[in-house]
Phi, psi and omega in degrees: 000123174281156182245150179223150168229170183222130171258120191076080191246358185265351180267181184301318182294321182292325178297318174295320179293328176296316180302305177309315185276333183288340179255007186283135186281355192221001183232128175255117168296119184246339189205129182235120184248155181188172181251356182235165177054031188297134180084355174262140183296152190297320178294344183279337182256315185251091198298337188284348179273351190296127170092000180253002184197151169261006187289146170238159173297124178240149171252104197228151168302147181314320188287331181281332180300319182272350182309120172076010180251168180262332181212144179228126186261142175257102177261035180279152170300157171306148178082322178287316169311312182298338176273338186255325182300317179304330180289344187267340188292131183085355182271008177100354185252137160297133187254125172240114182264121179271353181274179185267013194281342178228035177265320178283148181260347193254116188294323180292322176295320178306314184290326181291323182267333173258355175059046177189147176282137189283138185287340181223074186289350179288342182271337180299122182098354183269348178261132178294141183283121191274050176249102187295340181286347183242322198238036181307305183295321175296325178299305179310316180277353196274148165255343174229135183228130171261107181287135191293162175282164187292312164307311180308309181297314181296316183287320184294315178302320180293331188263335184317312184292329180282326174302316183288333175278357178075024182261001174258092180243349182227219181276140172238127174262132182232137172236129182220129182267143179224158178267162193287347179290333173301348180267002179098163181280357183250125184293136171232167187297324177276352186228001173312126193299314175311332179272353175265325181300133181070018189217150173226138181203150169267159173212152180050041180304127165076006186223016178294144186291348180273351185294306174292336178301305186303309183300322184292324177291308178299318172300320173306327182275351171132358171304146182288160178299337182275352177299129170215167186240128164258112190242131177243112173278150176231131177275127186241161188265051178225162185274305184245145170124152170229138167233114182255131179228113183243138189235126187202162172262158177218160180298155198293332181290347175280077174276188191297331186278330182285329174287312183299328177289334178289311185295316180293314172310315185285323188253349193302331181247023175266132188282345183239012175238123182251121173284115185257139175228145183094343180205176179254159180295148184221143184289332181291343179278347180234358181301130176092358187234174178260027186264143169249133172259134175229147179203182186202163165226134179244126181270173182296155175292132169216123181056038173085359177229161177235142170272123179253140164256116171257123187245146175217135173241128178215167165272120184302328184271339190253277180296330180274006185201257184294323180301314182282335164306309183294317176313304183299323180297310179310312180299310188287330175282351182081016182273169172306134186301325190259014177300129186073355189247341196250004190270001182223150186248175183287173175258126185238125003281000000 
């Protein structure tokens, strides 16, 4: 039995990590650290965990948080993780960071999008990017993993087959809607759910911090250097889920059958990506699970081109967060990739 700890366990991402690890058949959650709710049982803060654990939140120095464990998850905010993670490297535990602090390789790009100079630019590029559908071998060999962002996961999974085929050469436009849990556990004026319910609004258009992450990842997968993303996030009136819709042109010979073949070649053997036909991906079908649904629409040929809409639906806290981090943990520990993740389906409706 492997042992795991969490640093930063009181937010929604931390709650989901606790849920995933407490039911894992081969990994024992031994320690959950935080700076708030110290001494309280996990179930007193995350009500779904009541009665399932005797663990309490502890406020420990980072080196004590990783003592004796095989893997440590960092469920910390951006900028905080960058200060703590370097002190954990080399202490014997694999590190899986759920923040954005080690996803980008360019320190200038990080400073622009995260509004702070990175304190350890020498470590940028040293963490394996934890998208199993692209980086399974690197994850398996890694001791430090940067788990992808929620929008980055949904948009990249939708577009990855086209990047691999060399079809992302120019602009892609994406509109993606997200649930309120992605804004964190603490209400703010722009993200508090009562202000989102019955409402739709965009935020950070063309300037979201996941934009350079997505561009970097898709170029790694085969998109051209000229490829770039125009991304508009939408604040949606739901708690969980992301629906990403990406629009771009491909050569006219890529009709519906050819595009379907791209998806099946990319995802036919992937345990957590479902290629949907006969309908389009929906958030309700994957909420609460580590699955992604992908689908597409192909327009008529015009002037040698066709317009494609690539669609992906995920749960932002699971495949877009804690579940994907556990998926990477399974890979790097040499476990079955779907251990602890494949035993449950979504809730319908």
